[in-house]
mmCIF file as Biopython writes it, N, C-alpha, C and O atoms, coordinates in Angstrom:
data_model
#
loop_
_atom_site.group_PDB
_atom_site.id
_atom_site.type_symbol
_atom_site.label_atom_id
_atom_site.label_alt_id
_atom_site.label_comp_id
_atom_site.label_asym_id
_atom_site.label_entity_id
_atom_site.label_seq_id
_atom_site.pdbx_PDB_ins_code
_atom_site.Cartn_x
_atom_site.Cartn_y
_atom_site.Cartn_z
_atom_site.occupancy
_atom_site.B_iso_or_equiv
_atom_site.auth_seq_id
_atom_site.auth_asym_id
_atom_site.pdbx_PDB_model_num
ATOM 1   N N  . MET A ? 1  ? 136.135 94.825  167.364 1.0 0.0 1  A 1 
ATOM 2   C CA . MET A ? 1  ? 136.426 94.288  165.776 1.0 0.0 1  A 1 
ATOM 3   C C  . MET A ? 1  ? 135.154 94.882  164.615 1.0 0.0 1  A 1 
ATOM 4   O O  . MET A ? 1  ? 135.378 95.160  163.437 1.0 0.0 1  A 1 
ATOM 5   N N  . LYS A ? 2  ? 133.867 94.975  165.280 1.0 0.0 2  A 1 
ATOM 6   C CA . LYS A ? 2  ? 132.867 95.215  164.698 1.0 0.0 2  A 1 
ATOM 7   C C  . LYS A ? 2  ? 132.827 96.604  164.403 1.0 0.0 2  A 1 
ATOM 8   O O  . LYS A ? 2  ? 132.586 97.124  163.314 1.0 0.0 2  A 1 
ATOM 9   N N  . LEU A ? 3  ? 133.123 97.223  165.636 1.0 0.0 3  A 1 
ATOM 10  C CA . LEU A ? 3  ? 133.271 98.707  165.521 1.0 0.0 3  A 1 
ATOM 11  C C  . LEU A ? 3  ? 134.268 99.353  164.604 1.0 0.0 3  A 1 
ATOM 12  O O  . LEU A ? 3  ? 134.159 100.370 163.918 1.0 0.0 3  A 1 
ATOM 13  N N  . PHE A ? 4  ? 135.233 98.545  164.752 1.0 0.0 4  A 1 
ATOM 14  C CA . PHE A ? 4  ? 136.300 99.158  163.595 1.0 0.0 4  A 1 
ATOM 15  C C  . PHE A ? 4  ? 135.912 98.742  162.331 1.0 0.0 4  A 1 
ATOM 16  O O  . PHE A ? 4  ? 136.439 99.349  161.399 1.0 0.0 4  A 1 
ATOM 17  N N  . ASN A ? 5  ? 135.105 97.837  162.054 1.0 0.0 5  A 1 
ATOM 18  C CA . ASN A ? 5  ? 134.934 97.558  160.407 1.0 0.0 5  A 1 
ATOM 19  C C  . ASN A ? 5  ? 133.813 98.661  159.965 1.0 0.0 5  A 1 
ATOM 20  O O  . ASN A ? 5  ? 133.743 99.217  158.870 1.0 0.0 5  A 1 
ATOM 21  N N  . SER A ? 6  ? 132.730 98.884  161.384 1.0 0.0 6  A 1 
ATOM 22  C CA . SER A ? 6  ? 131.725 99.815  160.989 1.0 0.0 6  A 1 
ATOM 23  C C  . SER A ? 6  ? 132.155 101.289 160.638 1.0 0.0 6  A 1 
ATOM 24  O O  . SER A ? 6  ? 131.663 101.879 159.676 1.0 0.0 6  A 1 
ATOM 25  N N  . LEU A ? 7  ? 133.198 101.912 161.555 1.0 0.0 7  A 1 
ATOM 26  C CA . LEU A ? 7  ? 134.259 103.127 161.067 1.0 0.0 7  A 1 
ATOM 27  C C  . LEU A ? 7  ? 134.269 103.284 159.888 1.0 0.0 7  A 1 
ATOM 28  O O  . LEU A ? 7  ? 133.693 104.234 159.357 1.0 0.0 7  A 1 
ATOM 29  N N  . LEU A ? 8  ? 135.116 102.126 159.048 1.0 0.0 8  A 1 
ATOM 30  C CA . LEU A ? 8  ? 135.865 102.144 158.096 1.0 0.0 8  A 1 
ATOM 31  C C  . LEU A ? 8  ? 134.605 102.231 156.884 1.0 0.0 8  A 1 
ATOM 32  O O  . LEU A ? 8  ? 134.909 102.698 155.786 1.0 0.0 8  A 1 
ATOM 33  N N  . GLN A ? 9  ? 133.544 101.879 157.075 1.0 0.0 9  A 1 
ATOM 34  C CA . GLN A ? 9  ? 132.510 102.054 156.002 1.0 0.0 9  A 1 
ATOM 35  C C  . GLN A ? 9  ? 131.757 103.082 156.064 1.0 0.0 9  A 1 
ATOM 36  O O  . GLN A ? 9  ? 130.691 103.023 155.452 1.0 0.0 9  A 1 
ATOM 37  N N  . ILE A ? 10 ? 132.113 104.385 156.862 1.0 0.0 10 A 1 
ATOM 38  C CA . ILE A ? 10 ? 131.479 105.733 156.683 1.0 0.0 10 A 1 
ATOM 39  C C  . ILE A ? 10 ? 132.099 106.183 155.563 1.0 0.0 10 A 1 
ATOM 40  O O  . ILE A ? 10 ? 133.326 106.146 155.467 1.0 0.0 10 A 1 
ATOM 41  N N  . PRO A ? 11 ? 131.331 106.642 154.624 1.0 0.0 11 A 1 
ATOM 42  C CA . PRO A ? 11 ? 131.892 107.478 152.955 1.0 0.0 11 A 1 
ATOM 43  C C  . PRO A ? 11 ? 132.591 108.912 153.266 1.0 0.0 11 A 1 
ATOM 44  O O  . PRO A ? 11 ? 131.915 109.725 153.896 1.0 0.0 11 A 1 
ATOM 45  N N  . THR A ? 12 ? 133.605 109.188 152.953 1.0 0.0 12 A 1 
ATOM 46  C CA . THR A ? 12 ? 133.881 110.759 153.159 1.0 0.0 12 A 1 
ATOM 47  C C  . THR A ? 12 ? 133.129 111.450 152.418 1.0 0.0 12 A 1 
ATOM 48  O O  . THR A ? 12 ? 132.495 111.079 151.430 1.0 0.0 12 A 1 
ATOM 49  N N  . GLY A ? 13 ? 133.205 112.703 152.996 1.0 0.0 13 A 1 
ATOM 50  C CA . GLY A ? 13 ? 132.589 113.845 152.435 1.0 0.0 13 A 1 
ATOM 51  C C  . GLY A ? 13 ? 130.911 113.847 152.771 1.0 0.0 13 A 1 
ATOM 52  O O  . GLY A ? 13 ? 130.163 114.694 152.281 1.0 0.0 13 A 1 
ATOM 53  N N  . THR A ? 14 ? 130.502 112.901 153.568 1.0 0.0 14 A 1 
ATOM 54  C CA . THR A ? 14 ? 128.903 112.699 154.015 1.0 0.0 14 A 1 
ATOM 55  C C  . THR A ? 14 ? 128.915 112.847 155.302 1.0 0.0 14 A 1 
ATOM 56  O O  . THR A ? 14 ? 129.816 112.324 155.958 1.0 0.0 14 A 1 
ATOM 57  N N  . PRO A ? 15 ? 127.890 113.605 155.919 1.0 0.0 15 A 1 
ATOM 58  C CA . PRO A ? 15 ? 127.777 114.138 157.127 1.0 0.0 15 A 1 
ATOM 59  C C  . PRO A ? 15 ? 127.602 112.803 158.110 1.0 0.0 15 A 1 
ATOM 60  O O  . PRO A ? 15 ? 127.063 111.779 157.689 1.0 0.0 15 A 1 
ATOM 61  N N  . ASN A ? 16 ? 128.073 112.916 159.350 1.0 0.0 16 A 1 
ATOM 62  C CA . ASN A ? 16 ? 128.132 111.668 160.231 1.0 0.0 16 A 1 
ATOM 63  C C  . ASN A ? 16 ? 128.226 111.900 161.627 1.0 0.0 16 A 1 
ATOM 64  O O  . ASN A ? 16 ? 128.855 112.947 161.781 1.0 0.0 16 A 1 
ATOM 65  N N  . PRO A ? 17 ? 127.878 111.391 162.757 1.0 0.0 17 A 1 
ATOM 66  C CA . PRO A ? 17 ? 127.645 111.923 163.900 1.0 0.0 17 A 1 
ATOM 67  C C  . PRO A ? 17 ? 128.994 112.475 164.705 1.0 0.0 17 A 1 
ATOM 68  O O  . PRO A ? 17 ? 128.939 113.223 165.681 1.0 0.0 17 A 1 
ATOM 69  N N  . ARG A ? 18 ? 130.099 112.011 164.163 1.0 0.0 18 A 1 
ATOM 70  C CA . ARG A ? 18 ? 131.078 112.685 164.668 1.0 0.0 18 A 1 
ATOM 71  C C  . ARG A ? 18 ? 131.368 114.219 164.360 1.0 0.0 18 A 1 
ATOM 72  O O  . ARG A ? 18 ? 132.037 114.894 165.142 1.0 0.0 18 A 1 
ATOM 73  N N  . ASP A ? 19 ? 130.818 114.753 163.151 1.0 0.0 19 A 1 
ATOM 74  C CA . ASP A ? 19 ? 130.978 116.138 162.559 1.0 0.0 19 A 1 
ATOM 75  C C  . ASP A ? 19 ? 130.338 117.062 163.568 1.0 0.0 19 A 1 
ATOM 76  O O  . ASP A ? 19 ? 130.848 118.155 163.812 1.0 0.0 19 A 1 
ATOM 77  N N  . GLY A ? 20 ? 129.330 116.683 164.108 1.0 0.0 20 A 1 
ATOM 78  C CA . GLY A ? 20 ? 128.658 117.782 164.703 1.0 0.0 20 A 1 
ATOM 79  C C  . GLY A ? 20 ? 128.943 118.387 165.867 1.0 0.0 20 A 1 
ATOM 80  O O  . GLY A ? 20 ? 129.194 117.722 166.872 1.0 0.0 20 A 1 
ATOM 81  N N  . SER A ? 21 ? 128.938 119.628 165.865 1.0 0.0 21 A 1 
ATOM 82  C CA . SER A ? 21 ? 129.273 120.825 166.680 1.0 0.0 21 A 1 
ATOM 83  C C  . SER A ? 21 ? 128.435 121.124 168.078 1.0 0.0 21 A 1 
ATOM 84  O O  . SER A ? 21 ? 127.214 121.282 168.047 1.0 0.0 21 A 1 
ATOM 85  N N  . GLN A ? 22 ? 129.088 121.178 169.127 1.0 0.0 22 A 1 
ATOM 86  C CA . GLN A ? 22 ? 128.277 121.560 170.143 1.0 0.0 22 A 1 
ATOM 87  C C  . GLN A ? 22 ? 127.519 122.992 169.922 1.0 0.0 22 A 1 
ATOM 88  O O  . GLN A ? 22 ? 127.945 123.862 169.162 1.0 0.0 22 A 1 
ATOM 89  N N  . PHE A ? 23 ? 126.599 123.076 170.527 1.0 0.0 23 A 1 
ATOM 90  C CA . PHE A ? 23 ? 125.811 124.496 170.678 1.0 0.0 23 A 1 
ATOM 91  C C  . PHE A ? 23 ? 126.828 125.355 171.333 1.0 0.0 23 A 1 
ATOM 92  O O  . PHE A ? 23 ? 127.598 125.110 172.262 1.0 0.0 23 A 1 
ATOM 93  N N  . ASP A ? 24 ? 126.592 126.702 170.433 1.0 0.0 24 A 1 
ATOM 94  C CA . ASP A ? 24 ? 127.519 127.757 170.833 1.0 0.0 24 A 1 
ATOM 95  C C  . ASP A ? 24 ? 126.731 129.097 171.546 1.0 0.0 24 A 1 
ATOM 96  O O  . ASP A ? 24 ? 126.111 129.892 170.840 1.0 0.0 24 A 1 
ATOM 97  N N  . PHE A ? 25 ? 126.815 129.233 172.843 1.0 0.0 25 A 1 
ATOM 98  C CA . PHE A ? 25 ? 126.155 129.865 173.246 1.0 0.0 25 A 1 
ATOM 99  C C  . PHE A ? 25 ? 126.593 131.214 172.960 1.0 0.0 25 A 1 
ATOM 100 O O  . PHE A ? 25 ? 125.712 132.074 172.993 1.0 0.0 25 A 1 
ATOM 101 N N  . SER A ? 26 ? 127.857 131.601 172.665 1.0 0.0 26 A 1 
ATOM 102 C CA . SER A ? 26 ? 128.133 132.704 172.545 1.0 0.0 26 A 1 
ATOM 103 C C  . SER A ? 26 ? 127.911 133.519 171.094 1.0 0.0 26 A 1 
ATOM 104 O O  . SER A ? 26 ? 128.528 134.485 170.644 1.0 0.0 26 A 1 
ATOM 105 N N  . SER A ? 27 ? 126.767 132.737 170.527 1.0 0.0 27 A 1 
ATOM 106 C CA . SER A ? 27 ? 126.480 133.102 169.013 1.0 0.0 27 A 1 
ATOM 107 C C  . SER A ? 27 ? 125.315 133.181 169.282 1.0 0.0 27 A 1 
ATOM 108 O O  . SER A ? 27 ? 124.603 132.238 169.626 1.0 0.0 27 A 1 
ATOM 109 N N  . PRO A ? 28 ? 124.874 134.711 169.111 1.0 0.0 28 A 1 
ATOM 110 C CA . PRO A ? 28 ? 123.496 135.283 169.002 1.0 0.0 28 A 1 
ATOM 111 C C  . PRO A ? 28 ? 122.613 134.769 168.482 1.0 0.0 28 A 1 
ATOM 112 O O  . PRO A ? 28 ? 121.597 134.457 169.103 1.0 0.0 28 A 1 
ATOM 113 N N  . PHE A ? 29 ? 122.847 134.454 166.651 1.0 0.0 29 A 1 
ATOM 114 C CA . PHE A ? 29 ? 122.241 133.630 166.091 1.0 0.0 29 A 1 
ATOM 115 C C  . PHE A ? 29 ? 121.806 132.152 166.512 1.0 0.0 29 A 1 
ATOM 116 O O  . PHE A ? 29 ? 120.735 131.684 166.126 1.0 0.0 29 A 1 
ATOM 117 N N  . ASP A ? 30 ? 122.569 131.540 167.211 1.0 0.0 30 A 1 
ATOM 118 C CA . ASP A ? 30 ? 122.339 130.399 167.528 1.0 0.0 30 A 1 
ATOM 119 C C  . ASP A ? 30 ? 121.304 130.281 168.751 1.0 0.0 30 A 1 
ATOM 120 O O  . ASP A ? 30 ? 120.337 129.520 168.728 1.0 0.0 30 A 1 
ATOM 121 N N  . VAL A ? 31 ? 121.602 131.064 169.738 1.0 0.0 31 A 1 
ATOM 122 C CA . VAL A ? 31 ? 120.475 131.355 170.918 1.0 0.0 31 A 1 
ATOM 123 C C  . VAL A ? 31 ? 119.194 131.830 170.270 1.0 0.0 31 A 1 
ATOM 124 O O  . VAL A ? 31 ? 118.156 131.211 170.503 1.0 0.0 31 A 1 
ATOM 125 N N  . ILE A ? 32 ? 119.192 133.008 169.379 1.0 0.0 32 A 1 
ATOM 126 C CA . ILE A ? 32 ? 117.923 133.309 168.780 1.0 0.0 32 A 1 
ATOM 127 C C  . ILE A ? 32 ? 117.408 132.214 167.969 1.0 0.0 32 A 1 
ATOM 128 O O  . ILE A ? 32 ? 116.280 132.514 167.576 1.0 0.0 32 A 1 
ATOM 129 N N  . VAL A ? 33 ? 117.721 131.233 167.620 1.0 0.0 33 A 1 
ATOM 130 C CA . VAL A ? 33 ? 117.384 130.316 166.413 1.0 0.0 33 A 1 
ATOM 131 C C  . VAL A ? 33 ? 116.902 129.121 167.528 1.0 0.0 33 A 1 
ATOM 132 O O  . VAL A ? 33 ? 115.686 128.927 167.558 1.0 0.0 33 A 1 
ATOM 133 N N  . TYR A ? 34 ? 117.427 128.608 168.105 1.0 0.0 34 A 1 
ATOM 134 C CA . TYR A ? 34 ? 117.442 127.243 168.935 1.0 0.0 34 A 1 
ATOM 135 C C  . TYR A ? 34 ? 116.740 127.393 170.293 1.0 0.0 34 A 1 
ATOM 136 O O  . TYR A ? 34 ? 116.282 126.376 170.815 1.0 0.0 34 A 1 
ATOM 137 N N  . ILE A ? 35 ? 116.593 128.834 171.039 1.0 0.0 35 A 1 
ATOM 138 C CA . ILE A ? 35 ? 116.211 128.553 172.037 1.0 0.0 35 A 1 
ATOM 139 C C  . ILE A ? 35 ? 114.809 129.954 171.883 1.0 0.0 35 A 1 
ATOM 140 O O  . ILE A ? 35 ? 113.709 129.768 172.404 1.0 0.0 35 A 1 
ATOM 141 N N  . VAL A ? 36 ? 115.003 130.717 171.427 1.0 0.0 36 A 1 
ATOM 142 C CA . VAL A ? 36 ? 113.827 131.899 171.509 1.0 0.0 36 A 1 
ATOM 143 C C  . VAL A ? 36 ? 112.973 131.825 170.559 1.0 0.0 36 A 1 
ATOM 144 O O  . VAL A ? 36 ? 111.828 132.191 170.823 1.0 0.0 36 A 1 
ATOM 145 N N  . LEU A ? 37 ? 113.268 131.354 169.245 1.0 0.0 37 A 1 
ATOM 146 C CA . LEU A ? 37 ? 112.188 131.028 168.605 1.0 0.0 37 A 1 
ATOM 147 C C  . LEU A ? 37 ? 111.426 130.109 168.821 1.0 0.0 37 A 1 
ATOM 148 O O  . LEU A ? 37 ? 110.228 130.390 168.805 1.0 0.0 37 A 1 
ATOM 149 N N  . PRO A ? 38 ? 111.777 128.874 169.065 1.0 0.0 38 A 1 
ATOM 150 C CA . PRO A ? 38 ? 110.590 128.119 169.440 1.0 0.0 38 A 1 
ATOM 151 C C  . PRO A ? 38 ? 109.872 128.008 170.591 1.0 0.0 38 A 1 
ATOM 152 O O  . PRO A ? 38 ? 108.935 127.224 170.745 1.0 0.0 38 A 1 
ATOM 153 N N  . ILE A ? 39 ? 110.330 128.853 171.488 1.0 0.0 39 A 1 
ATOM 154 C CA . ILE A ? 39 ? 109.549 129.203 172.816 1.0 0.0 39 A 1 
ATOM 155 C C  . ILE A ? 39 ? 108.615 130.389 172.293 1.0 0.0 39 A 1 
ATOM 156 O O  . ILE A ? 39 ? 107.491 130.432 172.792 1.0 0.0 39 A 1 
ATOM 157 N N  . VAL A ? 40 ? 108.886 131.165 171.532 1.0 0.0 40 A 1 
ATOM 158 C CA . VAL A ? 40 ? 107.845 132.348 170.923 1.0 0.0 40 A 1 
ATOM 159 C C  . VAL A ? 40 ? 107.028 131.383 170.436 1.0 0.0 40 A 1 
ATOM 160 O O  . VAL A ? 40 ? 106.242 130.966 171.286 1.0 0.0 40 A 1 
ATOM 161 N N  . ILE A ? 41 ? 106.921 130.796 169.184 1.0 0.0 41 A 1 
ATOM 162 C CA . ILE A ? 41 ? 106.052 129.853 168.727 1.0 0.0 41 A 1 
ATOM 163 C C  . ILE A ? 41 ? 105.358 129.299 169.461 1.0 0.0 41 A 1 
ATOM 164 O O  . ILE A ? 41 ? 104.148 129.495 169.346 1.0 0.0 41 A 1 
ATOM 165 N N  . VAL A ? 42 ? 105.894 128.318 170.585 1.0 0.0 42 A 1 
ATOM 166 C CA . VAL A ? 42 ? 104.755 127.904 171.365 1.0 0.0 42 A 1 
ATOM 167 C C  . VAL A ? 42 ? 104.056 128.490 172.282 1.0 0.0 42 A 1 
ATOM 168 O O  . VAL A ? 42 ? 103.032 127.947 172.696 1.0 0.0 42 A 1 
ATOM 169 N N  . ILE A ? 43 ? 104.547 129.904 172.851 1.0 0.0 43 A 1 
ATOM 170 C CA . ILE A ? 43 ? 103.776 130.608 173.285 1.0 0.0 43 A 1 
ATOM 171 C C  . ILE A ? 43 ? 102.409 131.505 172.322 1.0 0.0 43 A 1 
ATOM 172 O O  . ILE A ? 43 ? 101.266 131.869 172.596 1.0 0.0 43 A 1 
ATOM 173 N N  . LEU A ? 44 ? 103.008 131.555 171.505 1.0 0.0 44 A 1 
ATOM 174 C CA . LEU A ? 44 ? 101.675 131.994 170.222 1.0 0.0 44 A 1 
ATOM 175 C C  . LEU A ? 44 ? 100.902 131.269 169.943 1.0 0.0 44 A 1 
ATOM 176 O O  . LEU A ? 44 ? 99.817  131.683 169.532 1.0 0.0 44 A 1 
ATOM 177 N N  . TYR A ? 45 ? 101.210 129.658 170.080 1.0 0.0 45 A 1 
ATOM 178 C CA . TYR A ? 45 ? 100.220 128.708 169.513 1.0 0.0 45 A 1 
ATOM 179 C C  . TYR A ? 45 ? 99.171  128.652 170.948 1.0 0.0 45 A 1 
ATOM 180 O O  . TYR A ? 45 ? 97.945  128.752 170.915 1.0 0.0 45 A 1 
ATOM 181 N N  . ILE A ? 46 ? 99.788  128.517 171.843 1.0 0.0 46 A 1 
ATOM 182 C CA . ILE A ? 46 ? 99.109  128.775 173.543 1.0 0.0 46 A 1 
ATOM 183 C C  . ILE A ? 46 ? 97.913  129.612 173.191 1.0 0.0 46 A 1 
ATOM 184 O O  . ILE A ? 46 ? 96.750  129.210 173.148 1.0 0.0 46 A 1 
ATOM 185 N N  . LEU A ? 47 ? 98.370  130.898 172.930 1.0 0.0 47 A 1 
ATOM 186 C CA . LEU A ? 47 ? 97.444  131.754 172.877 1.0 0.0 47 A 1 
ATOM 187 C C  . LEU A ? 47 ? 96.657  131.953 171.625 1.0 0.0 47 A 1 
ATOM 188 O O  . LEU A ? 47 ? 95.648  132.645 171.758 1.0 0.0 47 A 1 
ATOM 189 N N  . TYR A ? 48 ? 96.897  131.520 170.529 1.0 0.0 48 A 1 
ATOM 190 C CA . TYR A ? 48 ? 95.953  131.319 169.639 1.0 0.0 48 A 1 
ATOM 191 C C  . TYR A ? 48 ? 94.871  130.108 169.559 1.0 0.0 48 A 1 
ATOM 192 O O  . TYR A ? 48 ? 93.848  130.117 168.874 1.0 0.0 48 A 1 
ATOM 193 N N  . ARG A ? 49 ? 95.308  129.096 170.386 1.0 0.0 49 A 1 
ATOM 194 C CA . ARG A ? 49 ? 94.479  128.224 170.674 1.0 0.0 49 A 1 
ATOM 195 C C  . ARG A ? 49 ? 93.323  128.473 171.828 1.0 0.0 49 A 1 
ATOM 196 O O  . ARG A ? 49 ? 92.219  127.931 171.891 1.0 0.0 49 A 1 
ATOM 197 N N  . LYS A ? 50 ? 93.921  129.492 172.764 1.0 0.0 50 A 1 
ATOM 198 C CA . LYS A ? 50 ? 93.104  130.019 173.719 1.0 0.0 50 A 1 
ATOM 199 C C  . LYS A ? 50 ? 91.844  130.986 173.168 1.0 0.0 50 A 1 
ATOM 200 O O  . LYS A ? 50 ? 90.663  131.079 173.502 1.0 0.0 50 A 1 
ATOM 201 N N  . GLN A ? 51 ? 92.450  131.479 172.431 1.0 0.0 51 A 1 
ATOM 202 C CA . GLN A ? 51 ? 91.687  132.912 171.514 1.0 0.0 51 A 1 
ATOM 203 C C  . GLN A ? 51 ? 90.682  132.060 170.611 1.0 0.0 51 A 1 
ATOM 204 O O  . GLN A ? 51 ? 89.482  132.329 170.675 1.0 0.0 51 A 1 
ATOM 205 N N  . ARG A ? 52 ? 91.078  131.168 169.875 1.0 0.0 52 A 1 
ATOM 206 C CA . ARG A ? 52 ? 89.960  130.043 169.377 1.0 0.0 52 A 1 
ATOM 207 C C  . ARG A ? 52 ? 89.209  129.381 170.174 1.0 0.0 52 A 1 
ATOM 208 O O  . ARG A ? 52 ? 88.046  129.380 169.770 1.0 0.0 52 A 1 
ATOM 209 N N  . ALA A ? 53 ? 89.405  128.651 171.411 1.0 0.0 53 A 1 
ATOM 210 C CA . ALA A ? 53 ? 88.553  128.309 172.357 1.0 0.0 53 A 1 
ATOM 211 C C  . ALA A ? 53 ? 87.450  129.476 172.404 1.0 0.0 53 A 1 
ATOM 212 O O  . ALA A ? 53 ? 86.260  129.284 172.155 1.0 0.0 53 A 1 
ATOM 213 N N  . LYS A ? 54 ? 87.962  130.603 172.726 1.0 0.0 54 A 1 
ATOM 214 C CA . LYS A ? 54 ? 87.102  131.709 173.324 1.0 0.0 54 A 1 
ATOM 215 C C  . LYS A ? 54 ? 85.951  132.251 172.078 1.0 0.0 54 A 1 
ATOM 216 O O  . LYS A ? 54 ? 84.765  132.566 172.180 1.0 0.0 54 A 1 
ATOM 217 N N  . ASP A ? 55 ? 86.575  132.217 171.273 1.0 0.0 55 A 1 
ATOM 218 C CA . ASP A ? 55 ? 85.490  132.616 170.362 1.0 0.0 55 A 1 
ATOM 219 C C  . ASP A ? 55 ? 84.632  131.523 169.837 1.0 0.0 55 A 1 
ATOM 220 O O  . ASP A ? 55 ? 83.987  131.808 168.828 1.0 0.0 55 A 1 
ATOM 221 N N  . GLN A ? 56 ? 84.483  130.173 170.387 1.0 0.0 56 A 1 
ATOM 222 C CA . GLN A ? 56 ? 83.953  129.032 169.851 1.0 0.0 56 A 1 
ATOM 223 C C  . GLN A ? 56 ? 82.695  129.032 170.822 1.0 0.0 56 A 1 
ATOM 224 O O  . GLN A ? 56 ? 81.549  128.631 170.622 1.0 0.0 56 A 1 
ATOM 225 N N  . GLU A ? 57 ? 83.291  129.621 171.957 1.0 0.0 57 A 1 
ATOM 226 C CA . GLU A ? 57 ? 81.799  129.486 173.023 1.0 0.0 57 A 1 
ATOM 227 C C  . GLU A ? 57 ? 80.655  130.400 173.085 1.0 0.0 57 A 1 
ATOM 228 O O  . GLU A ? 57 ? 79.724  130.173 173.857 1.0 0.0 57 A 1 
#
């Protein structure tokens, strides 16, 4: 009964957890933004830190 009452309280027109869609691997934009870019950023950060540490020695 509590679950039913809480579902009735979700306002219409606002984002809620059920509106989320699954990740679409067929979309090149999604793959680039959510997989490739974060990996590239992490690699660049690691390289930056290594270079900075080498310069300080």
